[in-house]
TIMI-2910 file (N, C-alpha, C, CB; in pm, 1 decimal, decimal comma, always signed):
<rs>
+----------+----------+----------+----------+----------+----------+----------+----------+----------+----------+----------+----------+------+
!      n_x !      n_y !      n_z !     ca_x !     ca_y !     ca_z !      c_x !      c_y !      c_z !     cb_x !     cb_y !     cb_z ! resn !
+----------+----------+----------+----------+----------+----------+----------+----------+----------+----------+----------+----------+------+
!  +6974,7 !  +4378,7 !  -5038,1 !  +6858,2 !  +4475,3 !  -5083,3 !  +6916,3 !  +4623,0 !  -5129,9 !  +6748,1 !  +4497,2 !  -4950,8 !  Met !
!  +7021,1 !  +4642,0 !  -5109,4 !  +7073,6 !  +4788,9 !  -5146,5 !  +7049,5 !  +4781,0 !  -5293,5 !  +7244,0 !  +4826,4 !  -5106,3 !  Ile !
!  +7123,6 !  +4690,7 !  -5372,5 !  +7092,9 !  +4685,2 !  -5506,3 !  +6970,7 !  +4725,1 !  -5552,3 !  +7109,0 !  +4573,4 !  -5546,4 !  Thr !
!  +6872,4 !  +4631,8 !  -5509,9 !  +6738,2 !  +4613,1 !  -5564,3 !  +6698,7 !  +4776,8 !  -5508,7 !  +6637,6 !  +4458,0 !  -5492,9 !  Val !
!  +6726,9 !  +4826,3 !  -5422,5 !  +6692,5 !  +4972,9 !  -5385,0 !  +6730,6 !  +5083,0 !  -5452,7 !  +6734,3 !  +5001,8 !  -5272,5 !  Ala !
!  +6854,2 !  +5077,2 !  -5474,1 !  +6920,1 !  +5161,7 !  -5570,6 !  +6868,0 !  +5211,0 !  -5693,9 !  +7018,8 !  +5106,4 !  -5603,4 !  Gln !
!  +6850,5 !  +5028,4 !  -5750,6 !  +6793,7 !  +5051,4 !  -5908,0 !  +6630,4 !  +5089,0 !  -5912,2 !  +6815,8 !  +4895,8 !  -6004,6 !  Thr !
!  +6589,6 !  +5056,7 !  -5814,5 !  +6438,9 !  +5114,6 !  -5784,8 !  +6434,5 !  +5253,0 !  -5771,9 !  +6375,2 !  +5062,1 !  -5654,9 !  Ser !
!  +6494,6 !  +5310,2 !  -5686,2 !  +6495,1 !  +5456,4 !  -5659,7 !  +6539,1 !  +5549,1 !  -5775,4 !  +6584,6 !  +5482,2 !  -5544,9 !  Val !
!  +6653,8 !  +5478,0 !  -5844,9 !  +6710,7 !  +5533,4 !  -5966,1 !  +6600,6 !  +5571,8 !  -6077,8 !  +6811,4 !  +5429,3 !  -6022,8 !  Ala !
!  +6535,0 !  +5439,4 !  -6070,1 !  +6431,7 !  +5424,0 !  -6196,5 !  +6307,5 !  +5525,9 !  -6180,7 !  +6366,6 !  +5259,1 !  -6204,3 !  Arg !
!  +6249,2 !  +5532,5 !  -6054,7 !  +6150,5 !  +5613,0 !  -6045,9 !  +6168,3 !  +5782,4 !  -6002,2 !  +6073,1 !  +5541,1 !  -5958,9 !  Ile !
!  +6307,0 !  +5815,0 !  -5991,6 !  +6351,6 !  +5938,8 !  -5965,2 !  +6374,3 !  +6015,0 !  -6085,5 !  +6463,3 !  +5933,2 !  -5888,5 !  Thr !
!  +6338,6 !  +6133,0 !  -6126,5 !  +6364,8 !  +6194,0 !  -6234,0 !  +6504,1 !  +6226,5 !  -6223,9 !  +6280,4 !  +6299,9 !  -6255,9 !  Pro !
!  +6562,5 !  +6267,0 !  -6327,8 !  +6698,9 !  +6267,8 !  -6340,1 !  +6775,7 !  +6413,5 !  -6245,5 !  +6724,0 !  +6270,2 !  -6513,6 !  Pro !
!  +6693,1 !  +6518,1 !  -6279,6 !  +6729,1 !  +6614,8 !  -6195,3 !  +6754,3 !  +6596,5 !  -6034,2 !  +6636,0 !  +6701,1 !  -6216,5 !  Ser !
!  +6669,8 !  +6490,6 !  -5973,6 !  +6656,8 !  +6508,5 !  -5835,2 !  +6721,0 !  +6334,5 !  -5784,1 !  +6469,0 !  +6557,2 !  -5790,6 !  Gln !
!  +6781,9 !  +6287,9 !  -5879,9 !  +6844,3 !  +6147,8 !  -5864,0 !  +6965,6 !  +6151,5 !  -5762,3 !  +6897,6 !  +6092,0 !  -6010,3 !  Arg !
!  +7051,8 !  +6224,4 !  -5782,8 !  +7176,3 !  +6226,1 !  -5696,2 !  +7124,6 !  +6242,5 !  -5544,8 !  +7281,7 !  +6354,2 !  -5741,3 !  Gly !
!  +7030,8 !  +6335,6 !  -5502,9 !  +6991,0 !  +6351,5 !  -5378,9 !  +6911,3 !  +6234,1 !  -5341,4 !  +6923,1 !  +6472,8 !  -5363,4 !  Val !
!  +6821,0 !  +6186,9 !  -5410,2 !  +6735,3 !  +6047,2 !  -5379,7 !  +6866,1 !  +5959,0 !  -5344,6 !  +6628,9 !  +5974,8 !  -5531,9 !  Ala !
!  +6956,9 !  +5939,4 !  -5405,9 !  +7039,0 !  +5792,3 !  -5405,6 !  +7119,1 !  +5830,2 !  -5276,2 !  +7153,2 !  +5750,1 !  -5562,2 !  Leu !
!  +7163,5 !  +5974,2 !  -5230,8 !  +7239,9 !  +5996,1 !  -5146,3 !  +7149,0 !  +5966,1 !  -5027,5 !  +7302,4 !  +6122,5 !  -5160,8 !  Gly !
!  +7038,9 !  +5993,1 !  -5009,9 !  +6970,6 !  +5985,4 !  -4894,5 !  +6928,9 !  +5857,8 !  -4881,3 !  +6869,1 !  +6072,8 !  -4885,0 !  Ala !
!  +6932,2 !  +5750,2 !  -4985,6 !  +6917,4 !  +5629,0 !  -4950,7 !  +7051,9 !  +5547,6 !  -4883,5 !  +6867,1 !  +5571,0 !  -5069,3 !  Leu !
!  +7165,0 !  +5588,2 !  -4942,9 !  +7268,4 !  +5571,7 !  -4894,1 !  +7311,0 !  +5602,5 !  -4745,5 !  +7327,2 !  +5623,2 !  -4969,4 !  Val !
!  +7243,7 !  +5701,5 !  -4726,3 !  +7263,1 !  +5762,8 !  -4560,5 !  +7184,9 !  +5685,6 !  -4506,3 !  +7222,4 !  +5921,1 !  -4514,8 !  Ala !
!  +7072,7 !  +5611,1 !  -4508,1 !  +6997,9 !  +5554,8 !  -4455,7 !  +7041,9 !  +5418,3 !  -4430,9 !  +6898,2 !  +5572,3 !  -4513,3 !  Val !
!  +7104,6 !  +5368,3 !  -4556,7 !  +7180,7 !  +5230,3 !  -4530,6 !  +7283,2 !  +5218,9 !  -4452,7 !  +7229,3 !  +5177,0 !  -4635,3 !  Phe !
!  +7370,5 !  +5358,4 !  -4431,9 !  +7471,3 !  +5363,6 !  -4370,0 !  +7444,7 !  +5356,7 !  -4206,8 !  +7535,3 !  +5475,8 !  -4419,9 !  Ala !
!  +7336,2 !  +5417,9 !  -4192,4 !  +7293,3 !  +5382,4 !  -4060,8 !  +7305,3 !  +5257,7 !  -3991,1 !  +7181,4 !  +5403,0 !  -4057,4 !  Leu !
!  +7287,9 !  +5161,2 !  -4072,9 !  +7284,7 !  +5005,2 !  -4026,7 !  +7432,6 !  +4973,0 !  -3979,8 !  +7236,8 !  +4893,2 !  -4160,8 !  Gly !
!  +7528,6 !  +5059,0 !  -4032,9 !  +7651,7 !  +5006,1 !  -3969,5 !  +7680,8 !  +5095,5 !  -3841,1 !  +7778,5 !  +5009,0 !  -4076,1 !  Gly !
!  +7576,9 !  +5172,7 !  -3795,1 !  +7600,7 !  +5237,8 !  -3704,1 !  +7508,9 !  +5165,4 !  -3571,1 !  +7574,9 !  +5380,9 !  -3749,1 !  Ile !
!  +7393,7 !  +5143,4 !  -3630,0 !  +7285,8 !  +5078,4 !  -3506,2 !  +7323,0 !  +4937,2 !  -3506,6 !  +7102,3 !  +5091,3 !  -3538,6 !  Val !
!  +7343,9 !  +4853,1 !  -3608,1 !  +7343,8 !  +4696,3 !  -3604,9 !  +7431,1 !  +4635,1 !  -3499,0 !  +7392,2 !  +4638,5 !  -3740,1 !  Ser !
!  +7542,7 !  +4721,5 !  -3471,2 !  +7667,5 !  +4652,6 !  -3357,5 !  +7597,1 !  +4686,3 !  -3227,1 !  +7851,1 !  +4736,9 !  -3359,6 !  Pro !
!  +7507,6 !  +4804,9 !  -3211,6 !  +7461,1 !  +4827,2 !  -3086,2 !  +7348,6 !  +4697,1 !  -3043,3 !  +7394,9 !  +4980,9 !  -3087,9 !  Leu !
!  +7268,5 !  +4690,5 !  -3143,3 !  +7140,3 !  +4573,0 !  -3146,6 !  +7225,1 !  +4448,5 !  -3140,1 !  +7028,5 !  +4570,3 !  -3303,0 !  Ile !
!  +7296,2 !  +4421,0 !  -3211,0 !  +7367,9 !  +4303,4 !  -3196,6 !  +7444,8 !  +4239,4 !  -3077,9 !  +7443,1 !  +4314,3 !  -3278,6 !  Leu !
!  +7486,3 !  +4368,2 !  -3024,0 !  +7552,2 !  +4343,2 !  -2881,8 !  +7475,2 !  +4347,6 !  -2784,5 !  +7649,0 !  +4427,9 !  -2844,2 !  Gly !
!  +7346,1 !  +4390,0 !  -2795,6 !  +7243,6 !  +4389,2 !  -2680,7 !  +7186,7 !  +4232,6 !  -2687,0 !  +7111,2 !  +4515,3 !  -2705,3 !  Gly !
!  +7177,6 !  +4182,4 !  -2816,9 !  +7120,3 !  +4030,8 !  -2836,3 !  +7210,7 !  +3948,4 !  -2763,3 !  +7112,8 !  +3975,1 !  -2994,2 !  Ile !
!  +7354,9 !  +3949,2 !  -2794,5 !  +7459,1 !  +3890,2 !  -2748,2 !  +7459,7 !  +3867,6 !  -2604,0 !  +7561,5 !  +3956,5 !  -2786,4 !  Val !
!  +7446,1 !  +4000,0 !  -2530,5 !  +7455,7 !  +4015,4 !  -2399,5 !  +7357,7 !  +3954,6 !  -2316,9 !  +7460,3 !  +4136,4 !  -2375,1 !  Asp !
!  +7238,3 !  +3958,4 !  -2399,8 !  +7132,3 !  +3903,6 !  -2301,3 !  +7116,5 !  +3756,0 !  -2322,9 !  +6989,0 !  +3974,7 !  -2319,9 !  Ser !
!  +7186,8 !  +3710,2 !  -2407,8 !  +7164,5 !  +3562,1 !  -2409,5 !  +7264,5 !  +3473,1 !  -2331,7 !  +7165,8 !  +3516,9 !  -2550,4 !  Ala !
!  +7225,8 !  +3373,1 !  -2309,5 !  +7306,3 !  +3281,0 !  -2182,8 !  +7456,2 !  +3238,6 !  -2210,9 !  +7224,6 !  +3127,8 !  -2156,1 !  Ser !
!  +7469,1 !  +3231,5 !  -2350,0 !  +7629,8 !  +3204,9 !  -2414,9 !  +7635,6 !  +3300,4 !  -2520,8 !  +7665,5 !  +3041,2 !  -2484,9 !  Thr !
!  +7748,7 !  +3310,9 !  -2554,6 !  +7787,7 !  +3395,6 !  -2669,7 !  +7756,3 !  +3319,0 !  -2775,4 !  +7930,4 !  +3440,1 !  -2675,9 !  Ala !
!  +7765,9 !  +3218,5 !  -2794,1 !  +7700,5 !  +3140,0 !  -2942,3 !  +7581,8 !  +3142,8 !  -2969,4 !  +7712,7 !  +3001,7 !  -2956,4 !  Thr !
!  +7491,0 !  +3109,8 !  -2852,6 !  +7354,4 !  +3141,3 !  -2842,3 !  +7292,4 !  +3285,2 !  -2883,7 !  +7326,6 !  +3118,1 !  -2710,9 !  Ala !
!  +7400,1 !  +3377,5 !  -2843,7 !  +7354,3 !  +3527,5 !  -2883,8 !  +7369,3 !  +3546,4 !  -3013,9 !  +7429,5 !  +3640,8 !  -2818,0 !  Gly !
!  +7505,3 !  +3514,9 !  -3056,4 !  +7527,2 !  +3539,8 !  -3200,8 !  +7428,7 !  +3443,5 !  -3301,3 !  +7688,5 !  +3510,4 !  -3230,4 !  Tyr !
!  +7370,5 !  +3342,6 !  -3262,4 !  +7279,3 !  +3254,3 !  -3329,8 !  +7145,2 !  +3300,8 !  -3345,4 !  +7273,8 !  +3134,5 !  -3265,9 !  Arg !
!  +7099,2 !  +3383,2 !  -3214,9 !  +6997,4 !  +3463,8 !  -3201,5 !  +6989,4 !  +3588,7 !  -3269,8 !  +6985,8 !  +3483,2 !  -3086,7 !  Asn !
!  +7102,7 !  +3659,6 !  -3306,5 !  +7128,1 !  +3773,1 !  -3386,1 !  +7131,3 !  +3743,8 !  -3532,3 !  +7251,0 !  +3833,2 !  -3345,8 !  Gly !
!  +7157,6 !  +3606,3 !  -3573,2 !  +7179,0 !  +3590,6 !  -3722,2 !  +7036,0 !  +3546,7 !  -3750,7 !  +7304,1 !  +3477,7 !  -3772,8 !  Trp !
!  +6953,7 !  +3499,0 !  -3676,9 !  +6794,8 !  +3477,0 !  -3684,8 !  +6740,6 !  +3602,9 !  -3696,9 !  +6726,4 !  +3405,1 !  -3559,2 !  Leu !
!  +6754,1 !  +3683,4 !  -3598,7 !  +6670,7 !  +3815,0 !  -3626,8 !  +6698,9 !  +3872,0 !  -3773,8 !  +6711,5 !  +3935,1 !  -3513,9 !  Val !
!  +6849,3 !  +3866,6 !  -3794,3 !  +6884,9 !  +3942,2 !  -3921,0 !  +6804,7 !  +3846,0 !  -4035,3 !  +7069,8 !  +3954,4 !  -3946,5 !  Thr !
!  +6823,7 !  +3745,2 !  -4023,0 !  +6756,3 !  +3643,7 !  -4127,6 !  +6601,8 !  +3687,1 !  -4152,8 !  +6760,2 !  +3478,3 !  -4065,1 !  Ala !
!  +6535,8 !  +3696,3 !  -4056,1 !  +6386,3 !  +3725,8 !  -4033,3 !  +6376,2 !  +3848,4 !  -4082,6 !  +6331,5 !  +3720,6 !  -3888,6 !  Ala !
!  +6434,8 !  +3940,4 !  -4058,2 !  +6394,8 !  +4088,9 !  -4107,6 !  +6461,6 !  +4125,3 !  -4240,8 !  +6440,7 !  +4204,0 !  -3997,4 !  Leu !
!  +6525,3 !  +4038,3 !  -4294,9 !  +6569,8 !  +4042,5 !  -4464,8 !  +6466,2 !  +3970,5 !  -4545,5 !  +6724,4 !  +3960,3 !  -4501,7 !  Leu !
!  +6420,7 !  +3851,0 !  -4469,6 !  +6315,5 !  +3780,0 !  -4515,2 !  +6168,1 !  +3859,7 !  -4541,2 !  +6303,6 !  +3673,4 !  -4417,3 !  Leu !
!  +6129,0 !  +3928,2 !  -4453,4 !  +6017,9 !  +3989,5 !  -4430,1 !  +6004,0 !  +4126,3 !  -4515,5 !  +6011,3 !  +4007,5 !  -4287,1 !  Ile !
!  +6129,5 !  +4198,0 !  -4512,2 !  +6141,6 !  +4327,2 !  -4592,2 !  +6154,9 !  +4280,6 !  -4743,1 !  +6276,7 !  +4421,5 !  -4542,7 !  Thr !
!  +6218,9 !  +4167,7 !  -4755,8 !  +6233,3 !  +4109,3 !  -4914,3 !  +6102,4 !  +4094,8 !  -4954,3 !  +6312,0 !  +3959,7 !  -4936,9 !  Gly !
!  +6008,4 !  +4029,8 !  -4871,1 !  +5882,7 !  +3974,3 !  -4919,0 !  +5776,0 !  +4120,0 !  -4932,7 !  +5824,0 !  +3844,3 !  -4797,6 !  Leu !
!  +5795,3 !  +4183,1 !  -4841,1 !  +5718,0 !  +4347,0 !  -4875,7 !  +5788,7 !  +4406,4 !  -4983,4 !  +5726,7 !  +4470,7 !  -4742,7 !  Leu !
!  +5917,7 !  +4422,5 !  -5020,5 !  +5951,3 !  +4473,1 !  -5126,4 !  +5868,4 !  +4412,6 !  -5275,0 !  +6096,4 !  +4454,3 !  -5118,8 !  Ala !
!  +5901,6 !  +4270,8 !  -5257,3 !  +5853,0 !  +4212,7 !  -5382,3 !  +5713,7 !  +4214,1 !  -5404,7 !  +5892,1 !  +4083,7 !  -5393,6 !  Ala !
!  +5612,3 !  +4217,8 !  -5292,2 !  +5502,3 !  +4250,2 !  -5322,7 !  +5435,5 !  +4380,4 !  -5344,0 !  +5456,9 !  +4200,0 !  -5257,7 !  Leu !
!  +5505,3 !  +4500,7 !  -5284,3 !  +5471,2 !  +4650,0 !  -5299,5 !  +5532,7 !  +4721,7 !  -5401,7 !  +5501,2 !  +4721,8 !  -5185,2 !  Phe !
!  +5665,8 !  +4689,5 !  -5419,2 !  +5736,6 !  +4771,1 !  -5515,8 !  +5681,7 !  +4771,2 !  -5659,0 !  +5874,6 !  +4727,2 !  -5519,5 !  Met !
!  +5684,9 !  +4870,9 !  -5730,8 !  +5638,2 !  +4848,4 !  -5861,3 !  +5690,6 !  +4970,9 !  -5941,5 !  +5479,7 !  +4831,1 !  -5865,7 !  Arg !
!  +5829,7 !  +4987,9 !  -5956,7 !  +5884,4 !  +5092,6 !  -6008,8 !  +5831,3 !  +5156,9 !  -6126,2 !  +5996,4 !  +5063,7 !  -6027,8 !  Pro !
!  +5789,8 !  +5064,5 !  -6230,4 !  +5749,9 !  +5092,6 !  -6365,7 !  +5600,0 !  +5192,2 !  -6326,9 !  +5723,4 !  +4927,6 !  -6464,8 !  Glu !
!  +5516,0 !  +5129,3 !  -6234,0 !  +5393,8 !  +5221,3 !  -6211,5 !  +5452,0 !  +5356,2 !  -6153,9 !  +5279,7 !  +5152,1 !  -6102,6 !  Lys !
!  +5557,4 !  +5350,3 !  -6061,5 !  +5581,8 !  +5503,4 !  -5997,7 !  +5627,6 !  +5571,1 !  -6102,1 !  +5689,3 !  +5521,9 !  -5873,8 !  Asp !
!  +5739,3 !  +5507,9 !  -6179,0 !  +5798,5 !  +5611,8 !  -6305,9 !  +5697,6 !  +5674,5 !  -6394,0 !  +5893,6 !  +5532,0 !  -6413,2 !  Ala !
!  +5588,0 !  +5604,0 !  -6433,1 !  +5473,3 !  +5643,5 !  -6513,8 !  +5405,5 !  +5757,8 !  -6444,7 !  +5375,1 !  +5526,0 !  -6536,2 !  Lys !
!  +5358,8 !  +5734,3 !  -6324,5 !  +5321,4 !  +5846,1 !  -6242,8 !  +5376,0 !  +5963,8 !  -6197,5 !  +5297,1 !  +5810,0 !  -6159,6 !  Arg !
!  +5529,4 !  +5959,8 !  -6206,1 !  +5606,5 !  +6052,3 !  -6193,9 !  +5666,3 !  +6127,9 !  -6309,7 !  +5685,8 !  +6007,5 !  -6126,0 !  Leu !
!  +5626,4 !  +6072,8 !  -6430,7 !  +5658,4 !  +6123,0 !  -6535,6 !  +5799,4 !  +6088,6 !  -6600,4 !  +5640,2 !  +6244,1 !  -6512,4 !  Gly !
!  +5854,8 !  +6012,4 !  -6533,6 !  +5998,6 !  +5960,2 !  -6585,5 !  +5995,1 !  +5873,6 !  -6683,8 !  +6078,4 !  +5893,9 !  -6488,3 !  Val !
!  +6068,6 !  +5906,4 !  -6793,0 !  +6054,2 !  +5847,7 !  -6929,9 !  +6096,3 !  +5690,4 !  -6908,2 !  +6156,3 !  +5931,1 !  -7047,1 !  Pro !
!  +6042,0 !  +5614,1 !  -7003,6 !  +6055,8 !  +5477,4 !  -6999,2 !  +6213,0 !  +5433,3 !  -7030,0 !  +5952,9 !  +5417,1 !  -7101,6 !  Glu !
!  +6263,3 !  +5504,2 !  -7086,2 !  +6404,5 !  +5504,7 !  -7153,4 !  +6484,7 !  +5635,2 !  -7183,9 !  +6390,3 !  +5440,7 !  -7282,2 !  Ser !
!  +6613,6 !  +5665,3 !  -7112,6 !  +6665,3 !  +5790,0 !  -7096,2 !  +6674,5 !  +5814,1 !  -7272,5 !  +6820,1 !  +5793,9 !  -6992,1 !  Gln !
!  +6636,3 !  +5940,5 !  -7287,1 !  +6695,7 !  +5972,1 !  -7424,6 !  +6808,5 !  +6037,2 !  -7438,8 !  +6618,8 !  +6040,3 !  -7496,9 !  Ala !
!  +6878,3 !  +6016,1 !  -7532,6 !  +7020,3 !  +6070,6 !  -7574,1 !  +7036,8 !  +6244,4 !  -7552,7 !  +7043,2 !  +6029,3 !  -7747,7 !  Thr !
!  +7102,8 !  +6286,5 !  -7485,3 !  +7155,6 !  +6437,7 !  -7469,8 !  +7056,8 !  +6478,3 !  -7331,9 !  +7121,4 !  +6553,0 !  -7635,0 !  Gly !
!  +6990,6 !  +6393,1 !  -7233,9 !  +6922,6 !  +6430,1 !  -7125,6 !  +7034,5 !  +6412,5 !  -7030,5 !  +6791,8 !  +6352,4 !  -7098,4 !  Val !
!  +7038,9 !  +6523,1 !  -6970,2 !  +7167,7 !  +6506,2 !  -6865,8 !  +7111,8 !  +6415,9 !  -6734,2 !  +7229,3 !  +6678,2 !  -6804,3 !  Pro !
!  +7179,6 !  +6299,9 !  -6661,2 !  +7167,8 !  +6229,7 !  -6587,2 !  +7152,7 !  +6287,7 !  -6444,2 !  +7252,7 !  +6155,1 !  -6612,4 !  Val !
!  +7256,4 !  +6384,2 !  -6435,6 !  +7250,5 !  +6503,2 !  -6317,5 !  +7307,5 !  +6613,0 !  -6344,4 !  +7310,6 !  +6473,2 !  -6192,5 !  Ser !
!  +7264,1 !  +6696,9 !  -6235,0 !  +7302,2 !  +6831,9 !  -6270,0 !  +7414,8 !  +6894,6 !  -6173,4 !  +7174,2 !  +6919,1 !  -6267,4 !  His !
+----------+----------+----------+----------+----------+----------+----------+----------+----------+----------+----------+----------+------+
</rs>
């Protein structure tokens, strides 16, 4: 999902704000590296066996990815947001990508 999210954010963000928006997105995704071991550890510890715990953890991960992927596919419309925010359809030459 990070690839789709970065592409969408880059597409709808004006060039002068793109670095900040992508940096904030990376920070949110990096939180997964901190939070996920704690959550998976809790799931594994609460199961009767380690194998069952890891299976439950992977099922929770798969369900979350499926749900969020479907929500993104249903509700993300980067072209519409770009038009609303006044971001040009294609970058003209000479326009700085970042400041």
